[in-house]
LODRENNU-811194 format. One record per residue (C-alpha): chain; x, y, z; residue number from 1. Coordinates in nm, 2 decimals. Layout:
N
+-----+--------+--------+--------+-----+
| mol |      u |      v |      w | seq |
+-----+--------+--------+--------+-----+
|   A |      X |      Y |      Z | NUM |
...
+-----+--------+--------+--------+-----+
***
This chain:
336
+-----+--------+--------+--------+-----+
| mol |      u |      v |      w | seq |
+-----+--------+--------+--------+-----+
|   A |  -7.71 |   2.65 |   2.66 |   1 |
|   A |  -7.89 |   2.81 |   2.38 |   2 |
|   A |  -7.86 |   2.69 |   2.02 |   3 |
|   A |  -7.69 |   3.01 |   1.91 |   4 |
|   A |  -7.43 |   2.98 |   2.19 |   5 |
|   A |  -7.36 |   2.62 |   2.09 |   6 |
|   A |  -7.31 |   2.72 |   1.73 |   7 |
|   A |  -7.07 |   3.00 |   1.84 |   8 |
|   A |  -6.87 |   2.75 |   2.05 |   9 |
|   A |  -6.84 |   2.51 |   1.75 |  10 |
|   A |  -6.73 |   2.80 |   1.52 |  11 |
|   A |  -6.46 |   2.89 |   1.78 |  12 |
|   A |  -6.34 |   2.53 |   1.80 |  13 |
|   A |  -6.33 |   2.49 |   1.42 |  14 |
|   A |  -6.13 |   2.82 |   1.39 |  15 |
|   A |  -5.88 |   2.70 |   1.66 |  16 |
|   A |  -5.85 |   2.36 |   1.48 |  17 |
|   A |  -5.78 |   2.54 |   1.15 |  18 |
|   A |  -5.52 |   2.75 |   1.32 |  19 |
|   A |  -5.36 |   2.44 |   1.47 |  20 |
|   A |  -5.35 |   2.27 |   1.13 |  21 |
|   A |  -5.20 |   2.57 |   0.96 |  22 |
|   A |  -4.94 |   2.59 |   1.24 |  23 |
|   A |  -4.85 |   2.22 |   1.21 |  24 |
|   A |  -4.82 |   2.26 |   0.83 |  25 |
|   A |  -4.59 |   2.56 |   0.88 |  26 |
|   A |  -4.37 |   2.36 |   1.12 |  27 |
|   A |  -4.35 |   2.07 |   0.88 |  28 |
|   A |  -4.24 |   2.31 |   0.61 |  29 |
|   A |  -3.97 |   2.46 |   0.83 |  30 |
|   A |  -3.85 |   2.11 |   0.93 |  31 |
|   A |  -3.83 |   2.00 |   0.57 |  32 |
|   A |  -3.63 |   2.31 |   0.48 |  33 |
|   A |  -3.40 |   2.26 |   0.78 |  34 |
|   A |  -3.34 |   1.90 |   0.67 |  35 |
|   A |  -3.24 |   2.02 |   0.33 |  36 |
|   A |  -3.02 |   2.29 |   0.48 |  37 |
|   A |  -2.84 |   2.04 |   0.71 |  38 |
|   A |  -2.79 |   1.80 |   0.43 |  39 |
|   A |  -3.01 |   1.52 |   0.55 |  40 |
|   A |  -3.15 |   1.48 |   0.19 |  41 |
|   A |  -2.83 |   1.55 |   0.02 |  42 |
|   A |  -2.61 |   1.28 |  -0.14 |  43 |
|   A |  -2.34 |   1.16 |   0.10 |  44 |
|   A |  -1.99 |   1.04 |   0.03 |  45 |
|   A |  -1.77 |   0.90 |   0.30 |  46 |
|   A |  -1.39 |   0.89 |   0.27 |  47 |
|   A |  -1.17 |   0.70 |   0.51 |  48 |
|   A |  -0.83 |   0.89 |   0.49 |  49 |
|   A |  -0.79 |   1.26 |   0.50 |  50 |
|   A |  -0.55 |   1.27 |   0.19 |  51 |
|   A |  -0.82 |   1.10 |  -0.02 |  52 |
|   A |  -1.08 |   1.31 |   0.15 |  53 |
|   A |  -0.92 |   1.63 |   0.03 |  54 |
|   A |  -0.89 |   1.50 |  -0.32 |  55 |
|   A |  -1.25 |   1.39 |  -0.32 |  56 |
|   A |  -1.37 |   1.72 |  -0.20 |  57 |
|   A |  -1.18 |   1.90 |  -0.48 |  58 |
|   A |  -1.37 |   1.67 |  -0.73 |  59 |
|   A |  -1.72 |   1.69 |  -0.57 |  60 |
|   A |  -1.73 |   2.06 |  -0.47 |  61 |
|   A |  -2.07 |   2.14 |  -0.34 |  62 |
|   A |  -2.25 |   1.86 |  -0.54 |  63 |
|   A |  -2.26 |   1.63 |  -0.23 |  64 |
|   A |  -2.16 |   1.62 |   0.13 |  65 |
|   A |  -1.82 |   1.46 |   0.18 |  66 |
|   A |  -1.74 |   1.32 |   0.53 |  67 |
|   A |  -1.38 |   1.23 |   0.61 |  68 |
|   A |  -1.33 |   0.98 |   0.89 |  69 |
|   A |  -0.96 |   1.02 |   0.96 |  70 |
|   A |  -0.86 |   1.32 |   1.17 |  71 |
|   A |  -0.56 |   1.55 |   1.07 |  72 |
|   A |  -0.23 |   1.41 |   1.19 |  73 |
|   A |  -0.36 |   1.06 |   1.25 |  74 |
|   A |  -0.19 |   0.74 |   1.13 |  75 |
|   A |  -0.39 |   0.56 |   0.86 |  76 |
|   A |  -0.25 |   0.23 |   0.97 |  77 |
|   A |  -0.38 |   0.26 |   1.32 |  78 |
|   A |  -0.68 |   0.50 |   1.34 |  79 |
|   A |  -1.02 |   0.35 |   1.43 |  80 |
|   A |  -1.38 |   0.45 |   1.41 |  81 |
|   A |  -1.65 |   0.53 |   1.66 |  82 |
|   A |  -1.99 |   0.36 |   1.64 |  83 |
|   A |  -2.13 |   0.68 |   1.48 |  84 |
|   A |  -1.86 |   0.69 |   1.21 |  85 |
|   A |  -1.91 |   0.32 |   1.14 |  86 |
|   A |  -2.28 |   0.38 |   1.09 |  87 |
|   A |  -2.20 |   0.67 |   0.85 |  88 |
|   A |  -2.03 |   0.42 |   0.62 |  89 |
|   A |  -2.35 |   0.22 |   0.58 |  90 |
|   A |  -2.56 |   0.53 |   0.52 |  91 |
|   A |  -2.34 |   0.66 |   0.24 |  92 |
|   A |  -2.41 |   0.67 |  -0.13 |  93 |
|   A |  -2.05 |   0.61 |  -0.20 |  94 |
|   A |  -1.75 |   0.51 |   0.02 |  95 |
|   A |  -1.40 |   0.60 |  -0.11 |  96 |
|   A |  -1.11 |   0.42 |   0.07 |  97 |
|   A |  -0.75 |   0.35 |  -0.01 |  98 |
|   A |  -0.75 |  -0.02 |   0.02 |  99 |
|   A |  -0.45 |  -0.25 |  -0.02 | 100 |
|   A |  -0.44 |  -0.30 |   0.36 | 101 |
|   A |  -0.37 |   0.07 |   0.45 | 102 |
|   A |  -0.66 |   0.14 |   0.68 | 103 |
|   A |  -0.60 |  -0.17 |   0.89 | 104 |
|   A |  -0.85 |  -0.10 |   1.16 | 105 |
|   A |  -1.12 |   0.03 |   0.93 | 106 |
|   A |  -1.14 |  -0.24 |   0.66 | 107 |
|   A |  -1.40 |  -0.45 |   0.84 | 108 |
|   A |  -1.63 |  -0.15 |   0.85 | 109 |
|   A |  -1.58 |  -0.09 |   0.48 | 110 |
|   A |  -1.66 |  -0.46 |   0.42 | 111 |
|   A |  -1.98 |  -0.43 |   0.62 | 112 |
|   A |  -2.09 |  -0.13 |   0.42 | 113 |
|   A |  -2.02 |  -0.32 |   0.10 | 114 |
|   A |  -2.23 |  -0.61 |   0.22 | 115 |
|   A |  -2.52 |  -0.37 |   0.30 | 116 |
|   A |  -2.52 |  -0.25 |  -0.06 | 117 |
|   A |  -2.31 |   0.06 |  -0.04 | 118 |
|   A |  -2.09 |   0.14 |  -0.35 | 119 |
|   A |  -1.72 |   0.11 |  -0.26 | 120 |
|   A |  -1.42 |   0.25 |  -0.45 | 121 |
|   A |  -1.07 |   0.13 |  -0.35 | 122 |
|   A |  -0.84 |   0.40 |  -0.50 | 123 |
|   A |  -0.52 |   0.22 |  -0.43 | 124 |
|   A |  -0.63 |  -0.09 |  -0.62 | 125 |
|   A |  -0.71 |   0.13 |  -0.92 | 126 |
|   A |  -0.38 |   0.32 |  -0.92 | 127 |
|   A |  -0.15 |   0.06 |  -1.09 | 128 |
|   A |   0.00 |  -0.04 |  -0.75 | 129 |
|   A |   0.36 |  -0.13 |  -0.71 | 130 |
|   A |   0.47 |  -0.41 |  -0.48 | 131 |
|   A |   0.68 |  -0.36 |  -0.17 | 132 |
|   A |   1.05 |  -0.45 |  -0.24 | 133 |
|   A |   1.34 |  -0.44 |   0.00 | 134 |
|   A |   1.65 |  -0.26 |  -0.13 | 135 |
|   A |   1.82 |  -0.60 |  -0.15 | 136 |
|   A |   1.58 |  -0.69 |  -0.43 | 137 |
|   A |   1.73 |  -0.41 |  -0.64 | 138 |
|   A |   2.09 |  -0.51 |  -0.56 | 139 |
|   A |   2.10 |  -0.29 |  -0.26 | 140 |
|   A |   2.31 |  -0.32 |   0.05 | 141 |
|   A |   2.06 |  -0.40 |   0.33 | 142 |
|   A |   2.03 |  -0.78 |   0.27 | 143 |
|   A |   2.10 |  -0.83 |   0.64 | 144 |
|   A |   1.77 |  -0.68 |   0.74 | 145 |
|   A |   1.49 |  -0.90 |   0.87 | 146 |
|   A |   1.23 |  -1.02 |   0.61 | 147 |
|   A |   0.92 |  -0.81 |   0.60 | 148 |
|   A |   0.58 |  -0.96 |   0.59 | 149 |
|   A |   0.47 |  -0.70 |   0.35 | 150 |
|   A |   0.74 |  -0.80 |   0.10 | 151 |
|   A |   0.58 |  -0.87 |  -0.24 | 152 |
|   A |   0.25 |  -0.72 |  -0.13 | 153 |
|   A |   0.08 |  -0.43 |  -0.30 | 154 |
|   A |   0.21 |  -0.09 |  -0.17 | 155 |
|   A |  -0.09 |   0.13 |  -0.07 | 156 |
|   A |   0.11 |   0.46 |  -0.06 | 157 |
|   A |   0.03 |   0.56 |  -0.42 | 158 |
|   A |  -0.03 |   0.93 |  -0.34 | 159 |
|   A |   0.34 |   1.00 |  -0.32 | 160 |
|   A |   0.33 |   0.99 |  -0.70 | 161 |
|   A |   0.11 |   1.28 |  -0.82 | 162 |
|   A |   0.08 |   1.11 |  -1.16 | 163 |
|   A |  -0.11 |   0.82 |  -1.01 | 164 |
|   A |  -0.33 |   1.07 |  -0.82 | 165 |
|   A |  -0.42 |   1.23 |  -1.16 | 166 |
|   A |  -0.54 |   0.88 |  -1.27 | 167 |
|   A |  -0.74 |   0.83 |  -0.94 | 168 |
|   A |  -0.89 |   1.18 |  -0.98 | 169 |
|   A |  -1.06 |   1.08 |  -1.30 | 170 |
|   A |  -1.18 |   0.74 |  -1.16 | 171 |
|   A |  -1.33 |   0.91 |  -0.85 | 172 |
|   A |  -1.52 |   1.14 |  -1.07 | 173 |
|   A |  -1.65 |   0.84 |  -1.27 | 174 |
|   A |  -1.76 |   0.67 |  -0.94 | 175 |
|   A |  -1.94 |   0.98 |  -0.81 | 176 |
|   A |  -2.13 |   1.02 |  -1.14 | 177 |
|   A |  -2.22 |   0.65 |  -1.15 | 178 |
|   A |  -2.33 |   0.59 |  -0.79 | 179 |
|   A |  -2.43 |   0.93 |  -0.64 | 180 |
|   A |  -2.78 |   1.04 |  -0.75 | 181 |
|   A |  -2.85 |   1.41 |  -0.78 | 182 |
|   A |  -2.50 |   1.54 |  -0.87 | 183 |
|   A |  -2.44 |   1.75 |  -1.18 | 184 |
|   A |  -2.22 |   1.55 |  -1.41 | 185 |
|   A |  -2.08 |   1.85 |  -1.59 | 186 |
|   A |  -1.98 |   2.01 |  -1.26 | 187 |
|   A |  -1.80 |   1.70 |  -1.14 | 188 |
|   A |  -1.61 |   1.67 |  -1.47 | 189 |
|   A |  -1.52 |   2.04 |  -1.46 | 190 |
|   A |  -1.39 |   2.01 |  -1.10 | 191 |
|   A |  -1.19 |   1.70 |  -1.19 | 192 |
|   A |  -1.04 |   1.86 |  -1.50 | 193 |
|   A |  -0.94 |   2.17 |  -1.30 | 194 |
|   A |  -0.78 |   1.96 |  -1.03 | 195 |
|   A |  -0.60 |   1.75 |  -1.29 | 196 |
|   A |  -0.44 |   2.06 |  -1.43 | 197 |
|   A |  -0.32 |   2.16 |  -1.08 | 198 |
|   A |  -0.17 |   1.81 |  -1.03 | 199 |
|   A |   0.01 |   1.85 |  -1.37 | 200 |
|   A |   0.16 |   2.18 |  -1.25 | 201 |
|   A |   0.26 |   2.01 |  -0.92 | 202 |
|   A |   0.44 |   1.73 |  -1.10 | 203 |
|   A |   0.64 |   1.97 |  -1.31 | 204 |
|   A |   0.73 |   2.17 |  -1.01 | 205 |
|   A |   0.84 |   1.86 |  -0.82 | 206 |
|   A |   1.06 |   1.75 |  -1.11 | 207 |
|   A |   1.23 |   2.09 |  -1.13 | 208 |
|   A |   1.28 |   2.10 |  -0.75 | 209 |
|   A |   1.44 |   1.75 |  -0.74 | 210 |
|   A |   1.67 |   1.84 |  -1.03 | 211 |
|   A |   1.87 |   2.04 |  -0.77 | 212 |
|   A |   1.97 |   1.71 |  -0.60 | 213 |
|   A |   2.28 |   1.54 |  -0.76 | 214 |
|   A |   2.21 |   1.20 |  -0.90 | 215 |
|   A |   2.44 |   1.03 |  -0.64 | 216 |
|   A |   2.25 |   1.19 |  -0.35 | 217 |
|   A |   1.90 |   1.08 |  -0.45 | 218 |
|   A |   1.89 |   0.82 |  -0.18 | 219 |
|   A |   1.60 |   0.79 |   0.07 | 220 |
|   A |   1.58 |   0.65 |   0.42 | 221 |
|   A |   1.25 |   0.69 |   0.60 | 222 |
|   A |   1.09 |   0.57 |   0.92 | 223 |
|   A |   0.90 |   0.30 |   0.72 | 224 |
|   A |   0.86 |   0.21 |   0.36 | 225 |
|   A |   0.63 |   0.49 |   0.22 | 226 |
|   A |   0.80 |   0.66 |  -0.07 | 227 |
|   A |   0.83 |   0.37 |  -0.32 | 228 |
|   A |   0.60 |   0.55 |  -0.57 | 229 |
|   A |   0.78 |   0.88 |  -0.54 | 230 |
|   A |   1.12 |   0.70 |  -0.59 | 231 |
|   A |   0.98 |   0.53 |  -0.90 | 232 |
|   A |   0.84 |   0.85 |  -1.05 | 233 |
|   A |   1.13 |   1.09 |  -0.98 | 234 |
|   A |   1.44 |   0.87 |  -0.99 | 235 |
|   A |   1.53 |   0.81 |  -0.62 | 236 |
|   A |   1.68 |   0.50 |  -0.46 | 237 |
|   A |   1.52 |   0.37 |  -0.15 | 238 |
|   A |   1.82 |   0.27 |   0.08 | 239 |
|   A |   1.60 |   0.14 |   0.36 | 240 |
|   A |   1.37 |   0.22 |   0.64 | 241 |
|   A |   1.40 |   0.24 |   1.02 | 242 |
|   A |   1.09 |   0.02 |   1.04 | 243 |
|   A |   1.16 |  -0.23 |   0.75 | 244 |
|   A |   0.79 |  -0.26 |   0.67 | 245 |
|   A |   0.51 |  -0.10 |   0.48 | 246 |
|   A |   0.32 |  -0.04 |   0.80 | 247 |
|   A |   0.40 |   0.17 |   1.11 | 248 |
|   A |   0.26 |  -0.11 |   1.33 | 249 |
|   A |   0.58 |  -0.32 |   1.28 | 250 |
|   A |   0.89 |  -0.28 |   1.49 | 251 |
|   A |   1.26 |  -0.30 |   1.39 | 252 |
|   A |   1.51 |  -0.53 |   1.56 | 253 |
|   A |   1.86 |  -0.43 |   1.67 | 254 |
|   A |   2.00 |  -0.61 |   1.37 | 255 |
|   A |   1.77 |  -0.41 |   1.14 | 256 |
|   A |   1.90 |  -0.09 |   1.28 | 257 |
|   A |   2.26 |  -0.21 |   1.26 | 258 |
|   A |   2.22 |  -0.32 |   0.89 | 259 |
|   A |   2.05 |   0.01 |   0.80 | 260 |
|   A |   2.33 |   0.21 |   0.96 | 261 |
|   A |   2.59 |   0.02 |   0.77 | 262 |
|   A |   2.39 |   0.06 |   0.44 | 263 |
|   A |   2.36 |   0.44 |   0.50 | 264 |
|   A |   2.73 |   0.47 |   0.57 | 265 |
|   A |   2.82 |   0.28 |   0.25 | 266 |
|   A |   2.58 |   0.50 |   0.05 | 267 |
|   A |   2.69 |   0.82 |   0.22 | 268 |
|   A |   2.34 |   0.89 |   0.34 | 269 |
|   A |   2.31 |   1.14 |   0.63 | 270 |
|   A |   1.94 |   1.23 |   0.62 | 271 |
|   A |   1.64 |   1.03 |   0.75 | 272 |
|   A |   1.29 |   1.14 |   0.67 | 273 |
|   A |   1.04 |   1.06 |   0.95 | 274 |
|   A |   0.66 |   1.09 |   0.91 | 275 |
|   A |   0.49 |   1.36 |   1.12 | 276 |
|   A |   0.20 |   1.13 |   1.21 | 277 |
|   A |   0.43 |   0.90 |   1.40 | 278 |
|   A |   0.68 |   0.97 |   1.68 | 279 |
|   A |   1.04 |   1.02 |   1.55 | 280 |
|   A |   1.19 |   0.83 |   1.84 | 281 |
|   A |   1.31 |   0.54 |   1.61 | 282 |
|   A |   1.47 |   0.78 |   1.37 | 283 |
|   A |   1.64 |   0.94 |   1.67 | 284 |
|   A |   1.76 |   0.60 |   1.78 | 285 |
|   A |   1.91 |   0.55 |   1.43 | 286 |
|   A |   2.09 |   0.88 |   1.47 | 287 |
|   A |   2.24 |   0.77 |   1.80 | 288 |
|   A |   2.35 |   0.44 |   1.63 | 289 |
|   A |   2.54 |   0.64 |   1.37 | 290 |
|   A |   2.71 |   0.86 |   1.63 | 291 |
|   A |   2.49 |   1.17 |   1.57 | 292 |
|   A |   2.59 |   1.21 |   1.21 | 293 |
|   A |   2.24 |   1.17 |   1.08 | 294 |
|   A |   1.99 |   1.46 |   1.03 | 295 |
|   A |   1.62 |   1.37 |   1.09 | 296 |
|   A |   1.38 |   1.57 |   0.87 | 297 |
|   A |   1.00 |   1.56 |   0.93 | 298 |
|   A |   0.76 |   1.50 |   0.65 | 299 |
|   A |   0.38 |   1.48 |   0.61 | 300 |
|   A |   0.37 |   1.16 |   0.42 | 301 |
|   A |   0.06 |   0.98 |   0.54 | 302 |
|   A |  -0.17 |   1.24 |   0.68 | 303 |
|   A |  -0.26 |   1.60 |   0.63 | 304 |
|   A |  -0.22 |   1.85 |   0.90 | 305 |
|   A |  -0.49 |   2.06 |   1.06 | 306 |
|   A |  -0.59 |   2.37 |   0.87 | 307 |
|   A |  -0.32 |   2.64 |   0.86 | 308 |
|   A |  -0.04 |   2.41 |   0.97 | 309 |
|   A |   0.14 |   2.38 |   0.64 | 310 |
|   A |   0.01 |   2.06 |   0.49 | 311 |
|   A |  -0.37 |   2.08 |   0.51 | 312 |
|   A |  -0.43 |   1.99 |   0.15 | 313 |
|   A |  -0.27 |   1.73 |  -0.07 | 314 |
|   A |  -0.12 |   1.99 |  -0.30 | 315 |
|   A |   0.04 |   2.18 |   0.00 | 316 |
|   A |   0.15 |   1.85 |   0.16 | 317 |
|   A |   0.34 |   1.75 |  -0.16 | 318 |
|   A |   0.50 |   2.09 |  -0.20 | 319 |
|   A |   0.61 |   2.10 |   0.17 | 320 |
|   A |   0.75 |   1.75 |   0.14 | 321 |
|   A |   0.93 |   1.82 |  -0.18 | 322 |
|   A |   1.09 |   2.13 |  -0.03 | 323 |
|   A |   1.19 |   1.95 |   0.28 | 324 |
|   A |   1.34 |   1.66 |   0.09 | 325 |
|   A |   1.53 |   1.88 |  -0.15 | 326 |
|   A |   1.67 |   2.10 |   0.12 | 327 |
|   A |   1.76 |   1.80 |   0.34 | 328 |
|   A |   1.94 |   1.61 |   0.06 | 329 |
|   A |   2.12 |   1.91 |  -0.09 | 330 |
|   A |   2.23 |   2.02 |   0.27 | 331 |
|   A |   2.38 |   1.67 |   0.31 | 332 |
|   A |   2.55 |   1.71 |  -0.02 | 333 |
|   A |   2.70 |   2.04 |   0.09 | 334 |
|   A |   2.83 |   1.88 |   0.41 | 335 |
|   A |   2.60 |   2.07 |   0.65 | 336 |
+-----+--------+--------+--------+-----+
***
């Protein structure tokens, strides 16, 4: 091979190498852009329950990616995580969970994330929690019901009181600003302030709606103890629950059902509110126990619905529940 031919071959090889390098750099740029687009480099917040997830998304907006672990319609007391979801907890910048024993099958994963250095915020613990109390503690009529292992324990169902959700909204904003790098503090504050105003409007609307219910008919019976905070905020009396516990994982005895039926008859209660995330079979059993004189009304008390199904945000859930409760209790008053 002549010297000129060899030089020409070297020049061709160098040109090809340059084109290859340029191509690789272009691919790297595209990959980096794709990573940003898909959120790999964006701050990440993981929330356990879908009610808290909706509240957190309202506060965060587009400032960070918010992953919600609990599916619509699931029961917070019994839902579990896949291995992929458990790993997401440990990769998060911030984990928001309810705490107070609500997510019974998820707490060990939250603890593992905490041990790995992830910032954890327990909303229920920060919401001035009430304690579970049986109606007998308030001079009620269900003293014959079996003791509940949650009696005297903190009640995790704080979200039934929108006033406490207003407090938690501000605290979540504080946690996001403190622990999640790259977010715009002014944007987070603006989102939280706007949502706080919406919660104030919700509270006023609920008060006006509940004013339709006569004082002597503001009595609640549910499928398990979930509305203690709502009762405390809006002046209801909790007569009892089909499952005399703060968790849906408990079961009632025949004596529990008999005692509750007697208490309902004494108080003139004809409406039972059953959570949509759990089967209403036990509430139907209670209706059979009372000779069919009890109306069972479905609420969305522990889980949001899928989008478009009437309770897919916290605000819509609370409005739907308020309407159902008001209609159910005023219908009972009118003898329907």
